[in-house]
C-alpha positions in Angstrom: -4.8 -18.1 -26.8 -4.5 -18.0 -23.0 -6.8 -15.7 -21.2 -4.1 -13.8 -19.4 -2.2 -13.3 -22.6 -5.3 -11.6 -24.1 -5.6 -9.5 -21.0 -1.9 -8.5 -21.3 -2.4 -7.3 -24.9 -5.4 -5.3 -23.9 -3.4 -3.5 -21.2 -0.6 -2.8 -23.7 -3.1 -1.2 -26.2 -4.6 0.9 -23.4 -1.1 2.1 -22.3 -0.3 3.4 -25.8 -3.3 5.8 -25.7 -2.9 7.1 -22.1 -3.0 10.7 -21.3 0.3 12.5 -21.1 -0.6 13.5 -17.5 0.0 9.9 -16.4 3.5 8.5 -16.1 4.4 4.9 -15.8 5.5 4.4 -12.2 8.3 2.4 -10.8 7.2 -0.9 -9.2 8.2 -2.0 -5.7 7.8 -5.8 -5.6 7.8 -7.5 -2.2 10.7 -9.4 -0.7 13.4 -7.0 -1.8 13.0 -7.5 -5.5 14.7 -4.9 -7.7 12.5 -2.6 -9.8 12.0 -4.0 -13.3 14.2 -2.7 -16.1 11.1 -1.9 -18.1 10.4 1.1 -15.8 13.4 2.9 -17.2 12.0 2.8 -20.7 15.1 1.1 -22.1 15.7 -2.6 -23.0 18.1 -4.6 -20.7 21.6 -4.9 -22.0 22.0 -8.0 -24.1 18.3 -8.3 -24.9 17.2 -10.2 -28.0 15.1 -9.4 -31.0 11.7 -7.7 -30.9 10.0 -11.1 -31.0 11.7 -12.0 -27.7 10.7 -8.7 -26.1 7.1 -9.2 -27.2 7.1 -12.7 -25.7 8.3 -11.3 -22.4 5.7 -8.6 -22.4 3.0 -11.1 -23.0 3.9 -12.9 -19.7 1.9 -10.6 -17.5 -1.4 -11.1 -15.7 -3.5 -9.1 -13.2 -2.6 -9.5 -9.6 -5.1 -11.7 -7.8 -6.5 -9.3 -5.2 -6.0 -5.5 -4.6 -5.6 -4.9 -0.9 -5.1 -1.1 -0.6 -4.7 2.1 -2.6 -2.9 5.2 -1.2 -2.5 8.5 -3.0 0.1 10.9 -1.6 0.9 14.5 -2.6 4.4 15.9 -2.3 4.8 19.0 -0.2 8.0 20.5 -1.7 8.5 21.9 -5.2 6.0 21.1 -8.0 3.2 19.0 -6.6 3.5 15.4 -7.6 0.8 12.8 -6.8 2.1 9.3 -6.1 -0.3 6.3 -6.2 0.9 3.3 -4.1 -1.0 0.0 -4.4 -0.6 -3.2 -2.4 -2.1 -6.6 -3.2 -1.7 -10.3 -3.0 -0.7 -12.8 -5.6 -2.0 -16.3 -6.0 1.4 -17.9 -5.3 5.0 -17.0 -4.6 7.2 -16.1 -7.6 5.3 -13.1 -9.1 7.7 -10.4 -10.2 7.9 -6.9 -11.9 4.7 -5.5 -10.5 3.4 -2.3 -12.2 0.3 -0.2 -12.6 -0.8 0.0 -16.2 -3.1 2.9 -17.1 -6.4 2.0 -18.8 -7.7 5.6 -19.1 -7.4 7.5 -22.4 -7.3 11.2 -22.3 -9.4 13.0 -19.7 -12.2 10.8 -18.4 -15.7 12.3 -17.9 -15.9 11.2 -14.3 -12.4 12.4 -13.4 -11.2 8.9 -12.4 -8.0 7.4 -13.5 -8.3 3.6 -14.1 -5.2 1.5 -13.4 -4.6 -2.3 -13.9 -2.4 -3.9 -11.2 -0.3 -6.5 -13.1 2.8 -8.5 -12.7 4.8 -11.4 -14.2 3.5 -14.8 -12.9 5.6 -17.9 -12.5 5.8 -20.1 -15.6 4.7 -23.3 -13.9 1.7 -24.5 -11.9 2.2 -23.9 -8.2 0.8 -25.2 -5.0 -1.1 -22.7 -2.8 1.0 -20.5 -0.5 0.3 -17.9 2.2 -1.0 -14.9 0.2 2.3 -13.3 -0.9 2.1 -9.5 -0.8 3.3 -7.4 -3.8 3.2 -3.6 -4.4 3.8 -1.0 -7.1 3.7 2.8 -7.4 2.5 5.2 -10.1 3.4 8.9 -10.4 1.1 11.7 -11.8 2.5 14.9 -13.3 1.6 18.3 -11.9 -1.7 19.6 -13.2 -3.2 16.2 -14.0 -7.0 16.2 -14.4 -7.8 13.3 -12.1 -9.7 13.6 -8.9 -9.5 9.9 -7.9 -8.3 6.5 -9.0 -9.7 3.0 -9.6 -7.3 0.1 -9.4 -8.3 -3.2 -10.9 -7.0 -6.7 -10.0 -8.0 -10.1 -11.3 -10.9 -10.6 -8.9 -11.6 -7.2 -7.3 -11.1 -3.4 -7.6 -10.7 -0.5 -5.2 -12.0 3.0 -5.8 -10.3 5.9 -4.2 -12.5 8.9 -4.7 -10.1 11.7 -3.7 -6.4 12.5 -4.0 -4.7 12.4 -1.5 -6.5 9.6 0.3 -6.5 5.9 1.3 -8.9 3.0 0.5 -8.8 -0.6 1.6 -10.5 -3.7 0.4 -12.3 -6.3 2.5 -10.2 -9.4 3.6 -9.2 -11.5 0.6 -10.6 -15.0 0.0 -9.0 -18.1 1.5 -5.5 -19.1 0.2 -6.4 -22.8 0.3 -3.0 -23.8 1.8 -4.9 -26.3 4.1 -7.5 -27.5 1.5 -6.1 -30.9 0.7 -7.7 -33.7 2.7 -10.8 -31.7 3.6 -14.3 -32.0 2.3 -15.3 -29.7 -0.5 -18.8 -28.2 -0.2 -20.2 -26.4 -3.3 -22.5 -23.4 -3.1 -25.9 -24.3 -1.9 -24.9 -27.7 -0.6 -24.5 -29.0 3.0 -21.5 -30.6 4.6 -21.6 -34.4 5.1 -23.3 -35.5 8.3 -20.9 -35.9 11.2 -18.1 -33.8 9.7 -16.8 -31.0 11.8 -16.6 -27.4 10.4 -12.8 -27.4 10.6 -12.7 -30.3 8.2 -14.8 -28.6 5.5 -13.9 -26.1 2.7 -16.9 -24.1 1.4 -16.8 -22.8 -2.2 -17.8 -19.3 -1.0 -14.6 -19.0 1.0 -12.4 -19.6 -2.1 -11.2 -17.3 -4.9 -13.8 -16.4 -7.6 -11.8 -18.0 -10.4 -12.2 -21.6 -9.4 -12.1 -24.9 -11.4 -13.5 -27.9 -9.5 -12.9 -31.4 -11.0 -15.5 -33.7 -9.5 -15.2 -37.5 -9.5 -17.5 -37.8 -12.5 -15.8 -35.0 -14.5 -13.1 -34.9 -17.1 -10.2 -32.5 -16.7 -11.6 -30.2 -19.4 -9.3 -27.9 -21.3 -5.5 -27.8 -20.7 -5.4 -24.0 -20.8 -3.6 -21.9 -18.2 -4.5 -19.1 -15.8 -2.2 -18.1 -13.0 -5.2 -16.7 -11.1 -7.3 -19.9 -11.3 -7.4 -22.3 -8.5 -8.0 -25.9 -9.6 -9.3 -28.5 -7.1 -9.5 -32.2 -7.8 -12.2 -34.0 -5.7 -11.7 -37.6 -4.7 -14.4 -40.3 -4.6 -15.2 -39.6 -1.0 -15.7 -35.9 -1.5 -12.3 -34.8 -0.1 -9.9 -32.5 -2.0 -6.9 -34.5 -3.2 -5.2 -31.8 -5.3 -5.1 -28.0 -5.0 -3.0 -26.1 -7.5 -2.8 -22.6 -9.1 -2.5 -23.3 -12.9 
């Protein structure tokens, strides 16, 4: 079973046991995408059997990198707290971003844990310039949470107070210019006479990385939309870079 499918099922289980204080928020994907129909709690018109719905639900994965978390409180009427999260995806084509609660009941530390997930593209994709995606989550009046932790695929942000704002360090490199450059693994040195602009260091790349060296086989043909695969040529240069 694919890793991201397992993660999706874990998120679904956690959602079922979430405190009544937390409401599923509407997502706000980038590039003018419409909010997903799932936010309304009703199936889209013309939807198929439950098996088809389960299959669609399974096609979610954590967003690669959480960039910022903002908690805002309304000033009119009953006080509502709204959590807005922005992040970047591994490639273009991710849709239906949402914040899925992992917390059950009232946590002892008063922190609400949310997973930032979305639907990835179905095919392997070449690197692109860090597409931004966002989602919101609404908390009912009288909720017991003092702060929030938001988890992505490779990092998390902790916001200790509501209202408030927290931001992550800059994300790892997007590898859009990797092909043709020399790959230098952790602890190794660049080839003699090669300029720094013609080298890609492993430390600058995303954490979930699969490097296929000249003497390696391809390994398993599993899939992870947050994994960057690099194929290294005989001369040490990167010949293929793909999110798979």
